ZAMARGU-4260 file (C-alpha; in steps of 0.2 Angstrom, whole numbers, plus 5000, padded with zeros to 4 digits):
<rodrens>
0) 5102/5005/5022 | 5089/5019/5024 | 5078/5021/5039 | 5063/5016/5029 | 5071/5000/5023
5) 5076/4996/5041 | 5058/4999/5047 | 5051/4989/5034 | 5063/4974/5037 | 5059/4976/5056
10) 5040/4975/5052 | 5043/4959/5041 | 5053/4949/5054 | 5046/4955/5071 | 5029/4946/5074
15) 5019/4952/5088 | 5003/4941/5091 | 4993/4957/5097 | 4997/4965/5080 | 4992/4951/5069
20) 5001/4945/5053 | 5008/4962/5046 | 5019/4956/5032 | 5011/4945/5019 | 5019/4941/5002
25) 5027/4958/5000 | 5012/4968/5008 | 5012/4976/5025 | 4996/4977/5034 | 4997/4989/5049
30) 4986/4987/5064 | 4980/5004/5071 | 4981/4997/5089 | 4999/4994/5087 | 5004/5011/5079
35) 5006/5019/5096 | 5022/5010/5099 | 5030/5017/5083 | 5045/5028/5087 | 5042/5044/5078
40) 5037/5061/5081 | 5024/5060/5068 | 5010/5047/5071 | 4998/5040/5058 | 4980/5046/5058
45) 4971/5033/5069 | 4955/5034/5058 | 4964/5026/5044 | 4969/5008/5041 | 4986/5008/5032
50) 4992/4996/5019 | 5010/4997/5012 | 5019/4990/4997 | 5037/4993/4996 | 5044/4990/4979
55) 5060/4988/4969 | 5058/4990/4950 | 5074/4980/4947 | 5063/4965/4950 | 5052/4970/4935
60) 5036/4981/4933 | 5024/4980/4948 | 5006/4975/4945 | 4995/4980/4960 | 4977/4974/4963
65) 4967/4981/4977 | 4949/4980/4983 | 4939/4997/4982 | 4925/5000/4995 | 4907/5000/4988
70) 4901/5012/5002 | 4905/5031/5005 | 4921/5027/5014 | 4936/5036/5009 | 4950/5025/5001
75) 4966/5031/4992 | 4982/5025/4984 | 4998/5036/4984 | 5014/5030/4976 | 5030/5038/4983
80) 5048/5038/4977 | 5062/5035/4988 | 5063/5053/4994 | 5044/5052/4998 | 5038/5063/4983
85) 5021/5057/4977 | 5021/5053/4959 | 5003/5044/4958 | 4987/5046/4967 | 4969/5040/4965
90) 4954/5039/4977 | 4939/5028/4976 | 4928/5043/4970 | 4938/5041/4953 | 4936/5022/4951
95) 4921/5012/4944 | 4921/4994/4950 | 4925/4984/4966 | 4944/4982/4961 | 4957/4993/4955
100) 4973/4987/4946 | 4987/4997/4940 | 5005/4996/4935 | 5021/5004/4943 | 5035/5006/4930
105) 5049/5017/4924 | 5046/5012/4906 | 5037/5026/4897 | 5036/5016/4881 | 5027/5001/4889
110) 5010/4997/4881 | 4996/4992/4893 | 4978/4993/4896 | 4980/4996/4914 | 4982/5013/4922
115) 5001/5017/4924 | 5010/5025/4939 | 5027/5031/4931 | 5039/5029/4945 | 5053/5043/4947
120) 5064/5031/4956 | 5068/5012/4956 | 5063/5010/4974 | 5048/5017/4983 | 5032/5013/4993
125) 5014/5012/4989 | 5002/5018/5003 | 4984/5013/5004 | 4972/5022/5016 | 4955/5016/5021
130) 4944/5026/5033 | 4937/5017/5049 | 4922/5025/5056 | 4926/5017/5073 | 4937/5003/5079
135) 4924/4990/5079 | 4925/4989/5060 | 4943/4984/5060 | 4941/4965/5059 | 4929/4967/5044
140) 4940/4980/5035 | 4956/4971/5038 | 4949/4956/5030 | 4943/4967/5015 | 4960/4975/5012
145) 4969/4958/5013 | 4964/4954/4995 | 4977/4967/4990 | 4991/4959/4981 | 5006/4963/4970
150) 5016/4954/4958 | 5032/4958/4948 | 5029/4956/4929 | 5041/4958/4914 | 5029/4959/4900
155) 5011/4962/4899
</rodrens>
């Protein structure tokens, strides 16, 4: 099991009340107040709220739906393969509307009306970043991002 898999499993099973519910239906919601305890030489930017969706396309194509902020706040999605190479990225400046839906697949022959992120590996992770102007916004922004969801689908 890779370090990423171990860390994700730890986030799923370890509940700390002060960090809130971090793993909900396959989506990991990080709490900036709890990032300082991460054992790593690289720390996440505290101005961002991070949301992660690990995926395994052996379970099917992955349909992802996420809210898009309506203000000038920076928001982005980056999809990464297992060796952390980004194969898809988009920001709120490229999206019209208050939600963005897309499909992660390896099937280049798939016909869909959704934007497609063609994965270069079966497993990977989708990273969402949302800026926080100050920590007092956390509760409102946390509720906003928790409408992010994902579902494995066979056919569209």
